[in-house]
N, C-alpha and C positions, 0 to 999 in steps of 0.2 A: 409175642413174647411168652416164654415158658414160665407160667406163674409159680410153679413148684420150685424152680431154680431161684426165681426172684425172692420167694419167701424164705428159702433156706439161707441165701446170702444176707437178707435183711436181718434175720434172727441172729446170725453169727456176728454181725456188726453192731446190732443194737445193744449188746451187752454193756457197752460203755458209750452210748450215743450222747453227745453233748447237746446243749441248747441249740434251737434253731436260730437263725439270724443270717447275717451276711456270710457268704462262702469264703471264710478264711480260716485261721487257726482257732478252734473252739475248745474251751475247757469242758469238763463233765458237768452234768446237771448238779445244782446245789452248791457249786464252788463259789465262795464269797469273794475271792480276789478278782482283780481286774487284769485281764490278759491283753497286753499291748503288742503291736508289731515292733520288731526290732530289726537291726541290721542283718540282712541275709548274707550268707556265704555260700559260694558255689564253686565247683571245679569242673572244667570240661577238658577231656582228652579227646582229640579228633584226628582221624586219618582214615583213608581208604573207605569212606562211607560209613564208618563206625564211630559212635560217640559213647564214651563213658562219662556219665553225668553224676556228680556227687552234690547232694543238697543237704544243707543243715537248716532246719526250720528256724526262722527268726522270730523269737518272742521273748518277752520279759513279763514278770508278774509283779504288779504293784501290791506289796505286802503290808502296806501301812495300816490297813484295817483288819489284819489278821492277828489272832491271838497267838501267844507263844506256843501253846499246845498244838497248834496246827503244823508244827515242824518236827521232823525226826531229829535225832542227835546229830546226824551228818548233814542237816540243812534241807532235807527234802520236804516237799509239801504233802502231807498225808492225804488231803482231799483232792489234790490235783494229780490224778493217776492216769489221765489219758487226754489226748487231744486229737483232732482230725483236721486234715487239709487235703486240697485237691491239686494234682499236677497234670496239666495237659501236655501231650507229646505228639510229634508228627507221625510216629509209628509205634507199633506194639513192642514193648521191651521184651527181651528174651532171657534176661537174667537180672538178679538183684543181689545186693550184699549190704551188710551193715559195716560201717567203717569206724575206725578208732578216732576219738575226738582230736587227737594230737595232729591230725592231718593239716588242718588250716593254720595251726601255730607254726608247724614246720614250714609250710609254704610262705607264711608271712616273713619268717626269718630268712628263707632262701631268696626271696624277692624283696628284701628290705629296700627302702627308699633312702637315697643318700644325695647330698649336694653334688653337683657336677664338679665343682672346685672344692675338694675337701678342706675343712678347717685345719689349720696347723696344730690345733690342740687335740685333734681326734685322728684315730686310725680308721683308715677307710675298710555156683553150679546147678543151679536148677535147670531142668530141660525146658523146652518151649511150652508155653501155656496151652491148655487144652480148651478148645472152643466148645461151649455147651450148645450154641445155637448157630445157625447158618448166617451168612453175611446179608441175607435178604431181610432179616428182622430189623425192626426200628431200633431196638437196643440189644446189643450183644454183651452178655456177661461172660468173661473168661474165668478160668479157674482161680479162685482166691489163693493168696500165698501168705505164709508166715515167714518173715525175714527178721530174725532176732526179735526185737520188741515191736516190730512193725507188722501190721495187718494190712494187706494191699489187695484191693479189688479192681482189676483192670476192666474198663468198660469201653464199648464203642457205640456211639449213637449215630443214626443215619437219618437225614432229612428233618423236616420240620416236626413231624410227629415224634421222631426219635428224641429231639431236643426237649419236647414237652415231657416225655416219659423220663428222660434222664434228669431233668430239673426236679421233677416230683420225687424221684427216688433219692436224689442227693439230699433234698430237704427233709424227707421223712426219715432218713438214716443219720441225721445229725450233722450234715455238711453245710447246711444253710442254703440260702438262695444264691444263684449265679445271676449276675447282671445280664439282662436280656441281650444287650449289644455284645457283651463278652462271649456269651453262649453262642450267638449267631456267628461270630468271628471264627471260633474254633470249629463249629459244625461245617462251615463253608470250606475250611481248610482240611477237613477229613481227619481231624485229630482224634487221638485216643485219650481216655481219661483214667488217671490213677486216683481212686479214692482210698486215702491212706490214713491209718490211725496208729498212733504210738501209745503204748500202755506200759506202765510200771507199777507193780503191786505195792512197792514201798513208797511211791510218789515220785514226782518229777521235780527237777531243780527250778527255782524261781528265775534263774538267770538264763534259762534256755540252753544250757550246756549239755545237750543230748547227743547221742551218737548220730553222725550223718548217715544218709542212705545213698547207696550207689545204685545207679540204674543204667543198664546197657541196652542200646537200641541202634537201629540203622537210620541214617539220615544223609542226604546229599551234601549238607552243610552243617557246621556246628550251630546249635540253637540253645536257647535258655528260656524256660517258661517265665514270661514277663507280663503279658497283657492280662493274665488271670488276676493280677493284683489291682486292676483298674477299679476305682471307686472304693478302695479299702482303706484309704488314708495313706499319708506319706511314709516312705521308708527309705533306708540307705541300703546299698548293696556293695559287696566286695566279691569280685569274680575273677578266677584264674582260668586261662586258656592255654593249653599246651598243644602244639601242632608243628608239623614239619615246614609249613609255608608261612611267609611273612603276611601279617594281616593288614588290610587297608583300614587304617585308623580314622580316616575321614568318614568312612561309612559307619563304623561302630559308634562314633561320637554322636550320631544322630539319635541314638537310643538313650542319651543321657549318661553314658559311661565314658570315662576318660582314663588314660594312663597318667602316671606321675608326671611325665614330661609334658603332656598336654595341659595338666593343671598348673604347672609352674615350670618354666623353661630353665630354672635354676636347679631342678631336681632330676634325678635319674634312678631308674630301677636297676637293681643288681641282677645279674644272670638273665638278661633278656634273651641272649643267644647262648646256648650251652649245649652240652651233650646229655643224652638221656640218662646215662649212668651216674651223672652228677646230681640228679634230682634227689630230693629227700626220699629215704626208703619208704616212708608211709605214702608218698605220692606214686612211686614206681609200683607199689602193690596194686594200685588201681588199674594200671594198664598191662601188667605182666601176664595176666591170664587170658588176654584177648588175642586170638590168632589174626584178626583183622588189623591189629596195631603192630604187627611184626616189624614192618619197615620203620615205624616210628621209634622203635626201641633200638635201632641199630646205628643211629647217627646223630647229627645235630638237630636240636629242636629250638623252637621259639617259645618262650614263656612270657605271657602277658598278664599283668596284674591290673585290673580295672577297678575304678571306684565310681560309684554313683551316689549322689547326695540329693536329698529332698525329692525323690522320685514321687510323682503324683501330688506334690505340694502345690499350693496356690502360685508360688513363684518358681516352681520346678518344672520338670518334664510332665506333660499331660499324657498319660498312657492312652487316653481315649482318642488322641490324635494319630496314634501310630497305625499305619496301614499294614504292618507286618509284625510278626513275632520277632523278638530279639534274635539276631543271627549275625554271623561274621562272614565277610568276604575277604578273599586273598588278593594281594597285590598283583599276582599273575593274572587275575581275572579282570583287572580294571581296564586294560587296553589290550585285548587279545590280538594276536598277529593275524593278518589277513591270510586266507587260504593260499593265495598266490602272491609271490613277491612283486611289489609294485616298484618298477624302475622309473627313474626320472626321464622325461622326454628329452632327447638330445636337441641342442639348439640348431636352428636351421643353418646349413652350411652356406657361406657366401657364394652367390652365383658369379662365375667369372664374367668379367666384362667382355663384350663382343670383340672377338679377335684375340683376346688374351690367351696365351698358351697354345695358340695354333700357329704352325709353321707354314708361312706362305710360300707358294711355288716361286722359285727363282731367288729366294732369299738365301744368300750364301752365309749369312751370319748366324 
């Protein structure tokens, strides 16, 4: 590993390194408030091997022990100016963008949940990252990026020694410890790591209403970073998926997420099948710039709104039992057609009795 590169990256990120601890969202050193995990929100656009993933960090701050002078006039926390979190992905992203917070509110309205039988009283550009080291190194650091208020360091770790070095680097740079089983899971899958820090000089909001981050990468199937939250405490999730193909909902349910119809057969999601042009403008802005999603933008799309409750709680889904990262499969992939058409075997024809149908010599009839 190139120690000079490692040192430069470390110095750049240590400017607002938070306390060490478990690898989740961390506040800066000296912050008196308690930062708790909150409901996560995510959006996935997928088609043609391309995913546009939008993540909004889920956190809230318990402000009960904070003094009034800790807040700015517009409600920002003066001493909570940065936090860090980790996002593992199956391939190296090639572009990032900061997204307006209105995105998820627009999606929630567009995919509102309504009773199946309405009540009578109601109406119904960055370029590809530059590699500093070759792929044979235990840990590869790619060019760090600044995306709005986000500082992103993409990393690739290879093999057992790479995992050791990655874990040490994350801990020393304020990202906390990664559970050994979680680390091994992602290393065996060949995942990349995004070490992300968000900073705001004026302070961050206590309710976690920060701008989401858009990440673009190639993947053979739509995915969402899920197992990274193992051993971090229970959380809820609300996730949207936009794709051209119908999703096999029996498979996605195994990850602890359900549609409104799966939760209650008396409810239904609005705009499950719609056209791309009818999506909220803030949502279309996510996919409009991707050449790989050209076909997605030209016709009908499926929009799925998933809910997950009490993930990794004592009575909820245990992330440690998952053998795979959260991903989606399509109905067309459930029962693939055989390469050759299988025709039914015709029934045996009745054999004629001896002498039947044969004209005997001398028989004039």
